[in-house]
MIKOL-346774 format. One record per residue (C-alpha): x, y negated, z; residue in one letter. Coordinates in steps of 0.5 Angstrom, whole numbers, plus 500, padded with zeros to 3 digits. Last residue first. Layout:
# MIKOL-346774
<pt><X>X</X><Y>Y</Y><Z>Z</Z><rotor>a</rotor></pt>
...
//
This chain:
# MIKOL-346774
<pt><X>335</X><Y>951</Y><Z>723</Z><rotor>a</rotor></pt>
<pt><X>333</X><Y>953</Y><Z>716</Z><rotor>r</rotor></pt>
<pt><X>332</X><Y>961</Y><Z>716</Z><rotor>h</rotor></pt>
<pt><X>325</X><Y>963</Y><Z>716</Z><rotor>y</rotor></pt>
<pt><X>323</X><Y>959</Y><Z>711</Z><rotor>d</rotor></pt>
<pt><X>316</X><Y>962</Y><Z>709</Z><rotor>g</rotor></pt>
<pt><X>312</X><Y>962</Y><Z>702</Z><rotor>r</rotor></pt>
<pt><X>304</X><Y>960</Y><Z>704</Z><rotor>w</rotor></pt>
<pt><X>299</X><Y>962</Y><Z>699</Z><rotor>n</rotor></pt>
<pt><X>294</X><Y>957</Y><Z>698</Z><rotor>k</rotor></pt>
<pt><X>300</X><Y>951</Y><Z>698</Z><rotor>i</rotor></pt>
<pt><X>296</X><Y>945</Y><Z>698</Z><rotor>l</rotor></pt>
<pt><X>296</X><Y>943</Y><Z>706</Z><rotor>k</rotor></pt>
<pt><X>305</X><Y>943</Y><Z>704</Z><rotor>k</rotor></pt>
<pt><X>304</X><Y>939</Y><Z>698</Z><rotor>i</rotor></pt>
<pt><X>299</X><Y>933</Y><Z>703</Z><rotor>e</rotor></pt>
<pt><X>305</X><Y>934</Y><Z>708</Z><rotor>d</rotor></pt>
<pt><X>311</X><Y>932</Y><Z>703</Z><rotor>n</rotor></pt>
<pt><X>307</X><Y>926</Y><Z>700</Z><rotor>k</rotor></pt>
<pt><X>304</X><Y>927</Y><Z>692</Z><rotor>t</rotor></pt>
<pt><X>307</X><Y>922</Y><Z>687</Z><rotor>g</rotor></pt>
<pt><X>301</X><Y>923</Y><Z>683</Z><rotor>e</rotor></pt>
<pt><X>305</X><Y>924</Y><Z>677</Z><rotor>s</rotor></pt>
<pt><X>311</X><Y>928</Y><Z>681</Z><rotor>a</rotor></pt>
<pt><X>308</X><Y>932</Y><Z>686</Z><rotor>a</rotor></pt>
<pt><X>303</X><Y>935</Y><Z>681</Z><rotor>k</rotor></pt>
<pt><X>308</X><Y>937</Y><Z>677</Z><rotor>a</rotor></pt>
<pt><X>311</X><Y>941</Y><Z>683</Z><rotor>a</rotor></pt>
<pt><X>305</X><Y>943</Y><Z>686</Z><rotor>l</rotor></pt>
<pt><X>303</X><Y>946</Y><Z>679</Z><rotor>a</rotor></pt>
<pt><X>310</X><Y>949</Y><Z>677</Z><rotor>s</rotor></pt>
<pt><X>310</X><Y>953</Y><Z>685</Z><rotor>l</rotor></pt>
<pt><X>305</X><Y>955</Y><Z>685</Z><rotor>e</rotor></pt>
<pt><X>306</X><Y>963</Y><Z>682</Z><rotor>e</rotor></pt>
<pt><X>312</X><Y>963</Y><Z>686</Z><rotor>d</rotor></pt>
<pt><X>309</X><Y>961</Y><Z>692</Z><rotor>p</rotor></pt>
<pt><X>310</X><Y>954</Y><Z>695</Z><rotor>a</rotor></pt>
<pt><X>314</X><Y>953</Y><Z>700</Z><rotor>f</rotor></pt>
<pt><X>319</X><Y>950</Y><Z>698</Z><rotor>r</rotor></pt>
<pt><X>315</X><Y>944</Y><Z>695</Z><rotor>l</rotor></pt>
<pt><X>317</X><Y>942</Y><Z>702</Z><rotor>a</rotor></pt>
<pt><X>324</X><Y>940</Y><Z>702</Z><rotor>i</rotor></pt>
<pt><X>322</X><Y>938</Y><Z>693</Z><rotor>i</rotor></pt>
<pt><X>318</X><Y>933</Y><Z>696</Z><rotor>q</rotor></pt>
<pt><X>322</X><Y>930</Y><Z>702</Z><rotor>g</rotor></pt>
<pt><X>328</X><Y>930</Y><Z>696</Z><rotor>l</rotor></pt>
<pt><X>323</X><Y>925</Y><Z>691</Z><rotor>k</rotor></pt>
<pt><X>320</X><Y>928</Y><Z>686</Z><rotor>l</rotor></pt>
<pt><X>321</X><Y>923</Y><Z>680</Z><rotor>r</rotor></pt>
<pt><X>327</X><Y>927</Y><Z>676</Z><rotor>s</rotor></pt>
<pt><X>323</X><Y>933</Y><Z>674</Z><rotor>d</rotor></pt>
<pt><X>325</X><Y>940</Y><Z>677</Z><rotor>l</rotor></pt>
<pt><X>328</X><Y>943</Y><Z>672</Z><rotor>p</rotor></pt>
<pt><X>327</X><Y>947</Y><Z>665</Z><rotor>k</rotor></pt>
<pt><X>326</X><Y>953</Y><Z>664</Z><rotor>g</rotor></pt>
<pt><X>320</X><Y>954</Y><Z>668</Z><rotor>t</rotor></pt>
<pt><X>321</X><Y>960</Y><Z>672</Z><rotor>l</rotor></pt>
<pt><X>328</X><Y>960</Y><Z>672</Z><rotor>l</rotor></pt>
<pt><X>328</X><Y>952</Y><Z>672</Z><rotor>y</rotor></pt>
<pt><X>324</X><Y>952</Y><Z>678</Z><rotor>h</rotor></pt>
<pt><X>327</X><Y>957</Y><Z>681</Z><rotor>r</rotor></pt>
<pt><X>334</X><Y>952</Y><Z>680</Z><rotor>f</rotor></pt>
<pt><X>331</X><Y>946</Y><Z>681</Z><rotor>n</rotor></pt>
<pt><X>328</X><Y>949</Y><Z>689</Z><rotor>e</rotor></pt>
<pt><X>335</X><Y>953</Y><Z>690</Z><rotor>e</rotor></pt>
<pt><X>339</X><Y>946</Y><Z>689</Z><rotor>s</rotor></pt>
<pt><X>335</X><Y>941</Y><Z>693</Z><rotor>r</rotor></pt>
<pt><X>334</X><Y>947</Y><Z>698</Z><rotor>i</rotor></pt>
<pt><X>341</X><Y>947</Y><Z>699</Z><rotor>a</rotor></pt>
<pt><X>342</X><Y>940</Y><Z>700</Z><rotor>r</rotor></pt>
<pt><X>337</X><Y>938</Y><Z>704</Z><rotor>d</rotor></pt>
<pt><X>341</X><Y>944</Y><Z>709</Z><rotor>q</rotor></pt>
<pt><X>347</X><Y>940</Y><Z>709</Z><rotor>a</rotor></pt>
<pt><X>343</X><Y>935</Y><Z>711</Z><rotor>k</rotor></pt>
<pt><X>340</X><Y>937</Y><Z>716</Z><rotor>i</rotor></pt>
<pt><X>346</X><Y>939</Y><Z>719</Z><rotor>a</rotor></pt>
<pt><X>350</X><Y>933</Y><Z>718</Z><rotor>f</rotor></pt>
<pt><X>344</X><Y>930</Y><Z>722</Z><rotor>n</rotor></pt>
<pt><X>343</X><Y>935</Y><Z>727</Z><rotor>r</rotor></pt>
<pt><X>350</X><Y>935</Y><Z>728</Z><rotor>m</rotor></pt>
<pt><X>351</X><Y>927</Y><Z>728</Z><rotor>y</rotor></pt>
<pt><X>345</X><Y>927</Y><Z>734</Z><rotor>l</rotor></pt>
<pt><X>349</X><Y>932</Y><Z>738</Z><rotor>a</rotor></pt>
<pt><X>356</X><Y>927</Y><Z>737</Z><rotor>g</rotor></pt>
<pt><X>352</X><Y>920</Y><Z>739</Z><rotor>v</rotor></pt>
<pt><X>350</X><Y>923</Y><Z>745</Z><rotor>v</rotor></pt>
<pt><X>356</X><Y>928</Y><Z>746</Z><rotor>v</rotor></pt>
<pt><X>360</X><Y>921</Y><Z>746</Z><rotor>c</rotor></pt>
<pt><X>356</X><Y>917</Y><Z>749</Z><rotor>l</rotor></pt>
<pt><X>357</X><Y>922</Y><Z>756</Z><rotor>a</rotor></pt>
<pt><X>366</X><Y>920</Y><Z>753</Z><rotor>l</rotor></pt>
<pt><X>364</X><Y>914</Y><Z>754</Z><rotor>a</rotor></pt>
<pt><X>360</X><Y>912</Y><Z>760</Z><rotor>s</rotor></pt>
<pt><X>365</X><Y>919</Y><Z>764</Z><rotor>i</rotor></pt>
<pt><X>372</X><Y>913</Y><Z>762</Z><rotor>l</rotor></pt>
<pt><X>368</X><Y>907</Y><Z>764</Z><rotor>s</rotor></pt>
<pt><X>366</X><Y>911</Y><Z>770</Z><rotor>a</rotor></pt>
<pt><X>374</X><Y>912</Y><Z>771</Z><rotor>s</rotor></pt>
<pt><X>377</X><Y>905</Y><Z>770</Z><rotor>y</rotor></pt>
<pt><X>371</X><Y>901</Y><Z>775</Z><rotor>l</rotor></pt>
<pt><X>372</X><Y>907</Y><Z>780</Z><rotor>g</rotor></pt>
<pt><X>372</X><Y>900</Y><Z>785</Z><rotor>e</rotor></pt>
<pt><X>369</X><Y>894</Y><Z>784</Z><rotor>h</rotor></pt>
<pt><X>362</X><Y>897</Y><Z>789</Z><rotor>h</rotor></pt>
<pt><X>358</X><Y>893</Y><Z>784</Z><rotor>t</rotor></pt>
<pt><X>362</X><Y>895</Y><Z>778</Z><rotor>i</rotor></pt>
<pt><X>362</X><Y>902</Y><Z>780</Z><rotor>s</rotor></pt>
<pt><X>356</X><Y>901</Y><Z>782</Z><rotor>e</rotor></pt>
<pt><X>353</X><Y>900</Y><Z>774</Z><rotor>g</rotor></pt>
<pt><X>359</X><Y>904</Y><Z>772</Z><rotor>l</rotor></pt>
<pt><X>355</X><Y>910</Y><Z>776</Z><rotor>n</rotor></pt>
<pt><X>348</X><Y>910</Y><Z>773</Z><rotor>v</rotor></pt>
<pt><X>351</X><Y>908</Y><Z>766</Z><rotor>f</rotor></pt>
<pt><X>353</X><Y>916</Y><Z>767</Z><rotor>s</rotor></pt>
<pt><X>348</X><Y>918</Y><Z>770</Z><rotor>g</rotor></pt>
<pt><X>343</X><Y>915</Y><Z>764</Z><rotor>i</rotor></pt>
<pt><X>349</X><Y>919</Y><Z>759</Z><rotor>l</rotor></pt>
<pt><X>348</X><Y>925</Y><Z>764</Z><rotor>t</rotor></pt>
<pt><X>341</X><Y>924</Y><Z>763</Z><rotor>l</rotor></pt>
<pt><X>341</X><Y>924</Y><Z>755</Z><rotor>t</rotor></pt>
<pt><X>346</X><Y>930</Y><Z>755</Z><rotor>s</rotor></pt>
<pt><X>342</X><Y>934</Y><Z>759</Z><rotor>f</rotor></pt>
<pt><X>336</X><Y>933</Y><Z>755</Z><rotor>l</rotor></pt>
<pt><X>339</X><Y>934</Y><Z>747</Z><rotor>l</rotor></pt>
<pt><X>343</X><Y>939</Y><Z>749</Z><rotor>l</rotor></pt>
<pt><X>337</X><Y>943</Y><Z>753</Z><rotor>f</rotor></pt>
<pt><X>332</X><Y>942</Y><Z>750</Z><rotor>y</rotor></pt>
<pt><X>332</X><Y>940</Y><Z>743</Z><rotor>h</rotor></pt>
<pt><X>339</X><Y>944</Y><Z>743</Z><rotor>y</rotor></pt>
<pt><X>338</X><Y>951</Y><Z>746</Z><rotor>g</rotor></pt>
<pt><X>331</X><Y>950</Y><Z>744</Z><rotor>p</rotor></pt>
<pt><X>331</X><Y>950</Y><Z>739</Z><rotor>v</rotor></pt>
<pt><X>324</X><Y>948</Y><Z>735</Z><rotor>l</rotor></pt>
<pt><X>321</X><Y>949</Y><Z>730</Z><rotor>q</rotor></pt>
<pt><X>316</X><Y>946</Y><Z>724</Z><rotor>r</rotor></pt>
<pt><X>311</X><Y>952</Y><Z>720</Z><rotor>h</rotor></pt>
<pt><X>308</X><Y>954</Y><Z>726</Z><rotor>n</rotor></pt>
<pt><X>301</X><Y>950</Y><Z>723</Z><rotor>a</rotor></pt>
<pt><X>303</X><Y>951</Y><Z>715</Z><rotor>y</rotor></pt>
<pt><X>304</X><Y>957</Y><Z>716</Z><rotor>n</rotor></pt>
<pt><X>309</X><Y>963</Y><Z>717</Z><rotor>q</rotor></pt>
<pt><X>308</X><Y>969</Y><Z>719</Z><rotor>n</rotor></pt>
<pt><X>310</X><Y>972</Y><Z>725</Z><rotor>a</rotor></pt>
<pt><X>317</X><Y>978</Y><Z>724</Z><rotor>n</rotor></pt>
<pt><X>321</X><Y>973</Y><Z>721</Z><rotor>t</rotor></pt>
<pt><X>322</X><Y>971</Y><Z>730</Z><rotor>s</rotor></pt>
<pt><X>321</X><Y>963</Y><Z>731</Z><rotor>m</rotor></pt>
//
């Protein structure tokens, strides 16, 4: 998403074409092709060693790509939790309520300073779901740096 576009609930989810379309698609297709090749090698009793190595490497690429994404998101989630806790502390003099779950805190990052305290209190007391928190935000605060 361009940083010039106004971010809101409807367009805040971001797909990274190089990752979501290219890497995941082609690594998955390579894995499927390698398993087909392995099956053919088993059937014809030749090239089994090479086919096994290619399948193992293709599997490693797919699993590695999924872990890379997961690790990046976990690191971003930890940073967001710290940033939002600090922002809440600066605004109210108190840390975020310990009843808030990580997903709720991540959703609260889209709330502007004027709405953060009330939304955080509501989310903690009522257990408001992440998506519902985002829908309750009146003046969306864009996050243009999350991958």
